[in-house]
C-alpha positions in Angstrom: 2.7 -4.7 0.1 2.0 -1.2 1.6 -0.3 1.3 0.0 0.6 5.0 0.1 -2.3 7.4 0.2 -2.1 11.0 -0.8 -3.4 13.7 1.5 -6.3 14.2 -0.9 -7.2 10.5 -0.7 -7.0 10.6 3.1 -9.3 13.7 3.1 -11.9 11.9 0.9 -11.8 8.8 3.1 -12.5 11.0 6.2 -15.3 12.7 4.3 -17.0 9.4 3.5 -16.5 8.2 7.0 -18.0 11.4 8.5 -21.0 11.2 6.2 -21.7 7.5 6.7 -19.9 6.1 9.7 -18.5 3.4 7.4 -14.9 2.2 7.9 -13.2 3.2 4.6 -10.3 0.8 3.8 -8.9 2.6 0.7 -9.5 5.4 -1.7 -8.2 5.7 -5.3 -8.4 8.8 -7.4 -8.8 7.7 -11.0 -8.4 10.8 -13.2 -8.7 8.8 -16.4 -12.4 8.3 -15.7 -13.0 11.3 -13.4 -13.9 9.2 -10.5 -13.0 8.3 -6.9 -13.1 4.6 -6.0 -13.7 3.9 -2.3 -13.0 0.5 -0.9 -15.1 -0.6 2.1 -15.9 -3.9 3.8 -18.5 -5.8 1.8 -21.2 -5.7 4.5 -20.9 -1.9 4.6 -21.4 -1.2 0.9 -25.1 -0.4 1.2 -24.5 1.9 4.2 -21.7 3.7 2.3 -24.0 4.2 -0.8 -26.9 5.4 1.4 -30.6 5.2 0.9 -31.3 5.5 -2.9 -27.7 6.5 -3.4 -27.9 9.6 -1.2 -24.4 9.5 0.2 -22.9 8.9 -3.3 -24.9 11.8 -4.7 -23.8 14.1 -1.9 -20.2 13.2 -2.3 -20.3 13.7 -6.0 -21.6 17.3 -5.4 -19.0 18.0 -2.8 -16.0 16.5 -4.7 -17.1 17.1 -8.2 -16.1 13.6 -9.4 -18.0 10.4 -9.9 -18.1 8.2 -6.8 -17.8 4.4 -6.9 -18.0 2.2 -3.8 -16.4 -1.3 -4.0 -16.3 -4.1 -1.5 -12.9 -5.5 -0.3 -11.7 -9.0 0.0 -8.2 -10.4 0.6 -9.2 -13.4 -1.7 -8.5 -12.8 -5.4 -11.6 -14.5 -6.7 -13.9 -12.6 -4.3 -12.2 -9.3 -5.1 -12.8 -9.8 -8.8 -16.5 -10.5 -8.1 -16.8 -7.4 -6.0 -14.9 -5.2 -8.5 -17.2 -6.2 -11.3 -20.6 -6.0 -9.6 -23.3 -6.1 -10.9 -21.9 -8.5 -13.6 -22.3 -12.1 -12.7 -18.9 -13.7 -12.6 -18.8 -17.4 -13.5 -15.1 -18.1 -13.2 -11.8 -16.4 -12.3 -8.4 -17.8 -13.5 -5.0 -16.4 -12.6 -2.2 -17.1 -15.2 1.4 -16.2 -14.6 3.7 -15.9 -17.6 7.2 -14.4 -17.6 6.6 -12.7 -14.3 3.3 -11.1 -15.5 0.0 -11.9 -13.8 -3.1 -11.9 -15.9 -6.6 -12.6 -14.5 -9.1 -14.1 -16.9 -12.7 -13.5 -15.9 -15.6 -15.4 -17.3 -19.0 -13.7 -16.9 -22.5 -14.6 -17.9 -22.7 -13.8 -21.6 -25.5 -11.2 -21.1 -23.3 -9.4 -18.5 -20.2 -9.0 -20.7 -21.0 -5.4 -21.5 -21.7 -4.6 -17.9 -18.3 -6.2 -16.8 -16.4 -4.2 -19.4 -18.4 -1.0 -18.9 -18.6 2.1 -21.1 -15.2 2.8 -22.6 -13.9 -0.1 -20.5 -14.3 1.8 -17.2 -15.5 -1.2 -15.2 -12.7 -3.5 -16.3 -10.3 -0.6 -15.7 -11.6 -0.3 -12.1 -11.0 -4.1 -11.6 -7.5 -3.8 -13.0 -6.6 -0.8 -10.7 -7.9 -2.7 -7.6 -6.3 -6.1 -8.5 -2.9 -4.4 -9.3 -3.0 -2.6 -6.0 -3.9 -5.6 -3.8 -2.7 -8.6 -5.7 0.0 -7.4 -8.1 -2.1 -8.3 -11.2 -0.9 -6.8 -14.4 -3.9 -7.4 -16.7 -7.6 -8.3 -16.5 -9.3 -10.0 -19.4 -13.1 -10.4 -19.5 -14.4 -13.3 -21.6 
């Protein structure tokens, strides 16, 4: 599965790389939530965010959109965990029915609100990422 990046996404990736030296794996412009989601290797997340969120704040000023940094994994369960940080994921189940893939995510009961996010923005981020990398059609947080 190949991912096509727009010139704008490539520009944003170059900007984050210039600012932090981090290898940026992917960039997704999510106009629904006025944000840009950067995907980096998990061990580089803190370097991408910067001390006290400095790089994220600087990028937000330059680009004028919210900035989110997410770790990447080629394993579905790990990608779900990274996409829903800081919610504590208990279990991930993939169910395929009639050619549709749905991921059921069980989180700590106190973290359900965090996993879903305000207006569903965190679960929407997970859905975008899992569709892009694993062909998942839906994400359900329980």
